[in-house]
DRENZA-167790 format. One record per residue: residue in one letter; x, y, z of N, C-alpha, C in turn. Coordinates in steps of 0.2 Angstrom, whole numbers, padded with zeros to 4 digits. Layout:
BEGIN
A | X | Y | Z | X | Y | Z | X | Y | Z
...
END
This chain:
BEGIN
X | -0080 | 0007 | -0004 | -0077 | 0002 | 0000 | -0070 | 0005 | 0002
X | -0067 | 0003 | 0007 | -0061 | 0006 | 0010 | -0056 | 0000 | 0009
X | -0050 | 0002 | 0007 | -0044 | -0003 | 0006 | -0038 | -0001 | 0010
X | -0034 | -0006 | 0013 | -0028 | -0004 | 0017 | -0023 | -0001 | 0012
X | -0020 | 0005 | 0013 | -0016 | 0007 | 0008 | -0009 | 0010 | 0012
X | -0004 | 0011 | 0008 | 0002 | 0013 | 0010 | 0005 | 0018 | 0005
X | 0008 | 0024 | 0007 | 0011 | 0029 | 0003 | 0018 | 0027 | 0002
X | 0020 | 0025 | -0004 | 0027 | 0024 | -0005 | 0031 | 0030 | -0006
X | 0036 | 0030 | -0002 | 0040 | 0037 | -0002 | 0044 | 0039 | -0008
X | 0047 | 0034 | -0011 | 0051 | 0035 | -0017 | 0047 | 0038 | -0023
X | 0042 | 0034 | -0026 | 0038 | 0037 | -0031 | 0033 | 0042 | -0029
X | 0030 | 0041 | -0023 | 0025 | 0046 | -0020 | 0018 | 0044 | -0022
X | 0017 | 0037 | -0023 | 0010 | 0035 | -0025 | 0008 | 0031 | -0019
X | 0001 | 0030 | -0019 | -0003 | 0026 | -0014 | -0005 | 0020 | -0017
X | -0002 | 0014 | -0014 | -0004 | 0007 | -0016 | -0008 | 0004 | -0011
X | -0011 | -0002 | -0014 | -0015 | -0006 | -0009 | -0011 | -0011 | -0006
X | -0011 | -0012 | 0000 | -0007 | -0017 | 0004 | -0010 | -0024 | 0002
X | -0005 | -0029 | 0001 | -0007 | -0036 | -0001 | -0005 | -0040 | 0005
X | 0001 | -0040 | 0008 | 0003 | -0043 | 0014 | 0008 | -0039 | 0018
X | 0012 | -0042 | 0022 | 0016 | -0038 | 0027 | 0022 | -0035 | 0023
X | 0024 | -0037 | 0017 | 0029 | -0034 | 0014 | 0028 | -0031 | 0007
X | 0023 | -0033 | 0004 | 0021 | -0031 | -0003 | 0014 | -0028 | -0004
X | 0014 | -0024 | -0010 | 0008 | -0021 | -0012 | 0005 | -0025 | -0017
X | -0001 | -0024 | -0019 | -0005 | -0028 | -0024 | -0001 | -0028 | -0031
X | 0002 | -0022 | -0033 | 0005 | -0022 | -0039 | 0012 | -0025 | -0039
X | 0015 | -0028 | -0033 | 0021 | -0031 | -0033 | 0027 | -0026 | -0030
X | 0025 | -0020 | -0028 | 0030 | -0016 | -0025 | 0031 | -0018 | -0018
X | 0038 | -0017 | -0016 | 0039 | -0019 | -0009 | 0039 | -0012 | -0005
X | 0035 | -0012 | 0000 | 0035 | -0006 | 0004 | 0038 | -0007 | 0011
X | 0040 | -0013 | 0012 | 0044 | -0014 | 0019 | 0050 | -0018 | 0017
X | 0056 | -0016 | 0019 | 0062 | -0020 | 0017 | 0064 | -0024 | 0023
X | 0062 | -0023 | 0029 | 0064 | -0027 | 0035 | 0060 | -0033 | 0036
X | 0063 | -0038 | 0039 | 0059 | -0044 | 0041 | 0055 | -0044 | 0047
X | 0056 | -0039 | 0051 | 0052 | -0039 | 0057 | 0047 | -0033 | 0056
X | 0041 | -0034 | 0060 | 0035 | -0030 | 0059 | 0035 | -0026 | 0065
X | 0036 | -0019 | 0065 | 0035 | -0015 | 0071 | 0029 | -0011 | 0071
X | 0028 | -0008 | 0077 | 0021 | -0004 | 0078 | 0021 | 0002 | 0073
X | 0027 | 0005 | 0072 | 0027 | 0010 | 0067 | 0025 | 0008 | 0060
X | 0026 | 0002 | 0058 | 0024 | -0001 | 0051 | 0016 | 0000 | 0051
X | 0013 | -0002 | 0056 | 0006 | -0002 | 0056 | 0003 | 0006 | 0055
X | 0007 | 0010 | 0058 | 0005 | 0017 | 0057 | 0005 | 0020 | 0050
X | 0009 | 0017 | 0046 | 0010 | 0019 | 0039 | 0004 | 0017 | 0035
X | 0000 | 0011 | 0037 | -0005 | 0009 | 0033 | -0012 | 0013 | 0035
X | -0015 | 0015 | 0030 | -0021 | 0019 | 0031 | -0026 | 0016 | 0026
X | -0032 | 0017 | 0029 | -0038 | 0014 | 0025 | -0041 | 0020 | 0021
X | -0041 | 0019 | 0014 | -0043 | 0024 | 0010 | -0048 | 0021 | 0005
X | -0052 | 0026 | 0002 | -0057 | 0024 | -0003 | -0053 | 0023 | -0010
X | -0057 | 0020 | -0015 | -0054 | 0018 | -0021 | -0052 | 0024 | -0025
X | -0055 | 0030 | -0024 | -0053 | 0036 | -0028 | -0047 | 0039 | -0025
X | -0044 | 0037 | -0019 | -0038 | 0040 | -0016 | -0032 | 0036 | -0018
X | -0033 | 0030 | -0021 | -0027 | 0026 | -0023 | -0024 | 0029 | -0030
X | -0018 | 0030 | -0030 | -0015 | 0033 | -0036 | -0010 | 0029 | -0040
X | -0009 | 0023 | -0038 | -0005 | 0018 | -0041 | -0010 | 0015 | -0047
X | -0008 | 0016 | -0053 | -0012 | 0013 | -0059 | -0012 | 0006 | -0059
X | -0007 | 0002 | -0057 | -0007 | -0005 | -0057 | -0012 | -0008 | -0051
X | -0012 | -0005 | -0046 | -0016 | -0007 | -0040 | -0024 | -0005 | -0042
X | -0025 | 0001 | -0045 | -0032 | 0002 | -0047 | -0034 | -0003 | -0052
X | -0030 | -0005 | -0057 | -0033 | -0010 | -0062 | -0034 | -0016 | -0059
X | -0031 | -0018 | -0053 | -0032 | -0025 | -0050 | -0038 | -0025 | -0046
X | -0040 | -0019 | -0043 | -0046 | -0019 | -0038 | -0052 | -0018 | -0042
X | -0051 | -0015 | -0048 | -0057 | -0013 | -0052 | -0060 | -0019 | -0056
END
């Protein structure tokens, strides 16, 4: 199964996207209130094995 993911720049982990500002684990990946086309380019659909965030992995398992 594929999940919408985003690569967080600071810690360098891949998290599952929950909504337009937050990941499933509660990390904020987007700080601005407006949603631009470039923000959609950051979201990639990856399989469960490619997700490196341990909190997101435990939520989707």
